[in-house]
C-alpha positions as YAML, in Angstrom:
chain: A
units: angstrom
residues:
- id: 1
  name: MET
  ca: [41.11, -74.92, 70.39]
- id: 2
  name: SER
  ca: [38.11, -73.15, 69.12]
- id: 3
  name: VAL
  ca: [36.76, -71.52, 65.90]
- id: 4
  name: ASP
  ca: [33.90, -68.97, 65.87]
- id: 5
  name: PHE
  ca: [32.47, -67.59, 62.76]
- id: 6
  name: GLU
  ca: [31.46, -63.96, 62.15]
- id: 7
  name: TYR
  ca: [29.94, -62.67, 58.88]
- id: 8
  name: GLY
  ca: [30.66, -58.98, 58.14]
- id: 9
  name: MET
  ca: [30.83, -56.57, 55.35]
- id: 10
  name: PHE
  ca: [34.40, -57.75, 54.48]
- id: 11
  name: GLY
  ca: [33.38, -61.60, 54.41]
- id: 12
  name: LEU
  ca: [33.65, -64.64, 56.68]
- id: 13
  name: THR
  ca: [35.87, -64.28, 59.65]
- id: 14
  name: ALA
  ca: [37.05, -67.46, 61.36]
- id: 15
  name: LYS
  ca: [38.28, -66.53, 64.91]
- id: 16
  name: ILE
  ca: [40.76, -69.01, 66.00]
- id: 17
  name: ALA
  ca: [41.88, -69.34, 69.65]
- id: 18
  name: GLY
  ca: [44.12, -71.84, 71.39]
- id: 19
  name: ASP
  ca: [46.82, -74.20, 69.96]
- id: 20
  name: VAL
  ca: [46.74, -74.93, 66.20]
- id: 21
  name: ASP
  ca: [48.56, -78.36, 66.16]
- id: 22
  name: HIS
  ca: [47.95, -81.43, 63.87]
- id: 23
  name: HIS
  ca: [44.93, -82.61, 65.68]
- id: 24
  name: ALA
  ca: [43.33, -79.14, 66.12]
- id: 25
  name: ALA
  ca: [44.25, -78.18, 62.52]
- id: 26
  name: ALA
  ca: [42.49, -81.22, 61.28]
- id: 27
  name: GLU
  ca: [39.27, -80.36, 63.27]
- id: 28
  name: MET
  ca: [39.42, -76.78, 62.43]
- id: 29
  name: ARG
  ca: [39.73, -77.79, 58.71]
- id: 30
  name: VAL
  ca: [36.42, -79.74, 58.65]
- id: 31
  name: MET
  ca: [34.63, -76.82, 60.56]
- id: 32
  name: ILE
  ca: [35.95, -73.97, 58.18]
- id: 33
  name: ASP
  ca: [35.44, -76.05, 55.04]
- id: 34
  name: GLY
  ca: [31.79, -76.54, 56.13]
- id: 35
  name: GLU
  ca: [31.29, -73.01, 56.74]
- id: 36
  name: LEU
  ca: [33.02, -71.96, 53.43]
- id: 37
  name: GLU
  ca: [30.86, -74.53, 51.55]
- id: 38
  name: ARG
  ca: [27.61, -73.01, 53.07]
- id: 39
  name: SER
  ca: [28.38, -69.35, 52.55]
- id: 40
  name: MET
  ca: [31.00, -69.09, 49.79]
- id: 41
  name: PRO
  ca: [32.31, -65.73, 50.77]
- id: 42
  name: ASP
  ca: [34.78, -63.67, 48.49]
- id: 43
  name: LEU
  ca: [37.00, -63.18, 51.53]
- id: 44
  name: LEU
  ca: [37.98, -65.64, 54.33]
- id: 45
  name: ILE
  ca: [39.72, -63.64, 57.26]
- id: 46
  name: PHE
  ca: [41.61, -65.79, 59.93]
- id: 47
  name: ASP
  ca: [41.76, -63.85, 63.17]
- id: 48
  name: MET
  ca: [44.53, -65.36, 64.93]
- id: 49
  name: SER
  ca: [44.76, -62.98, 67.90]
- id: 50
  name: GLY
  ca: [43.87, -65.88, 70.17]
- id: 51
  name: VAL
  ca: [46.36, -68.35, 68.91]
- id: 52
  name: THR
  ca: [48.58, -69.80, 71.76]
- id: 53
  name: PHE
  ca: [50.55, -72.01, 69.72]
- id: 54
  name: MET
  ca: [50.99, -72.93, 65.90]
- id: 55
  name: ASP
  ca: [53.16, -75.42, 64.07]
- id: 56
  name: SER
  ca: [53.35, -76.35, 60.43]
- id: 57
  name: SER
  ca: [49.78, -77.81, 60.67]
- id: 58
  name: GLY
  ca: [48.54, -74.25, 60.98]
- id: 59
  name: VAL
  ca: [50.45, -73.16, 57.85]
- id: 60
  name: GLY
  ca: [48.76, -76.20, 56.01]
- id: 61
  name: LEU
  ca: [45.31, -75.16, 57.39]
- id: 62
  name: VAL
  ca: [45.78, -71.63, 55.86]
- id: 63
  name: LEU
  ca: [47.27, -72.85, 52.50]
- id: 64
  name: GLY
  ca: [44.47, -75.46, 52.24]
- id: 65
  name: ARG
  ca: [41.98, -72.63, 52.66]
- id: 66
  name: VAL
  ca: [43.75, -70.44, 50.07]
- id: 67
  name: ARG
  ca: [43.31, -73.28, 47.42]
- id: 68
  name: THR
  ca: [39.76, -73.64, 48.31]
- id: 69
  name: MET
  ca: [38.86, -69.93, 48.19]
- id: 70
  name: LYS
  ca: [40.86, -69.69, 44.80]
- id: 71
  name: GLN
  ca: [38.16, -72.13, 43.25]
- id: 72
  name: TRP
  ca: [35.70, -69.27, 43.38]
- id: 73
  name: ASP
  ca: [38.14, -66.45, 42.96]
- id: 74
  name: GLY
  ca: [38.10, -65.70, 46.80]
- id: 75
  name: LYS
  ca: [40.83, -64.45, 48.91]
- id: 76
  name: VAL
  ca: [42.34, -65.22, 52.35]
- id: 77
  name: LYS
  ca: [43.77, -62.68, 54.90]
- id: 78
  name: ILE
  ca: [45.31, -63.28, 58.34]
- id: 79
  name: SER
  ca: [44.18, -60.63, 60.83]
- id: 80
  name: ASP
  ca: [46.23, -59.65, 63.96]
- id: 81
  name: PRO
  ca: [48.16, -62.78, 64.58]
- id: 82
  name: SER
  ca: [49.57, -63.40, 68.01]
- id: 83
  name: ALA
  ca: [53.38, -63.40, 68.38]
- id: 84
  name: ARG
  ca: [53.76, -67.06, 68.11]
- id: 85
  name: ALA
  ca: [51.55, -67.46, 65.10]
- id: 86
  name: GLU
  ca: [53.19, -64.49, 63.55]
- id: 87
  name: LYS
  ca: [56.64, -65.97, 63.91]
- id: 88
  name: ILE
  ca: [55.41, -69.13, 61.97]
- id: 89
  name: LEU
  ca: [53.52, -67.26, 59.32]
- id: 90
  name: LYS
  ca: [56.57, -65.08, 58.48]
- id: 91
  name: MET
  ca: [58.94, -68.10, 58.39]
- id: 92
  name: SER
  ca: [56.55, -69.83, 55.97]
- id: 93
  name: GLY
  ca: [56.33, -66.94, 53.50]
- id: 94
  name: LEU
  ca: [52.88, -65.96, 54.34]
- id: 95
  name: GLU
  ca: [53.45, -62.60, 55.65]
- id: 96
  name: PRO
  ca: [51.94, -60.80, 52.64]
- id: 97
  name: MET
  ca: [48.66, -62.11, 53.72]
- id: 98
  name: ILE
  ca: [48.70, -60.79, 57.22]
- id: 99
  name: THR
  ca: [47.20, -57.41, 58.25]
- id: 100
  name: TRP
  ca: [47.85, -55.98, 61.71]
- id: 101
  name: LYS
  ca: [44.78, -54.48, 63.59]
- id: 102
  name: PRO
  ca: [41.29, -55.70, 63.23]
- id: 103
  name: PHE
  ca: [40.59, -56.18, 59.50]
- id: 104
  name: GLY
  ca: [39.05, -53.31, 57.65]
- id: 105
  name: LYS
  ca: [39.86, -50.80, 60.18]
- id: 106
  name: GLU
  ca: [43.51, -50.06, 59.73]
- id: 107
  name: LYS
  ca: [46.20, -52.18, 57.83]
- id: 108
  name: ARG
  ca: [49.99, -52.48, 57.96]
- id: 109
  name: VAL
  ca: [51.64, -50.96, 54.96]
...
C-alpha cells in the first residue's frame, strides 16, 4: 500500500497503489487528510490505476474525502481505476465520479 501526492493544474492527485483494505484505508485516510488540510485544493483526484485489491473500506475512504472536500466546496474524482477497483466503485454507485484515462487529458463521456 502506498500513497504518493502530486500537485498539478487540476488540483491534488493521490496516487494509490496496492491493496486498499481496512488496515490500509485507515493509514491512507490519515495521510490524505493531512495533505488536504495543508493544501486545501479545489479538486482531489484519486489515481487508482495501481490498486490491486479494494473492498468496502476503499469506498469509505473515497466517501469520507468527498465529505471533507465539500466543506470548502471542493470536488473529488477517481482517475483510471484498475479493473478490481472499478468493479467495487461501480457496485457502490460511485461511477459518476470516475474518469478513464489520466485526468485532464481525455474523459469518458
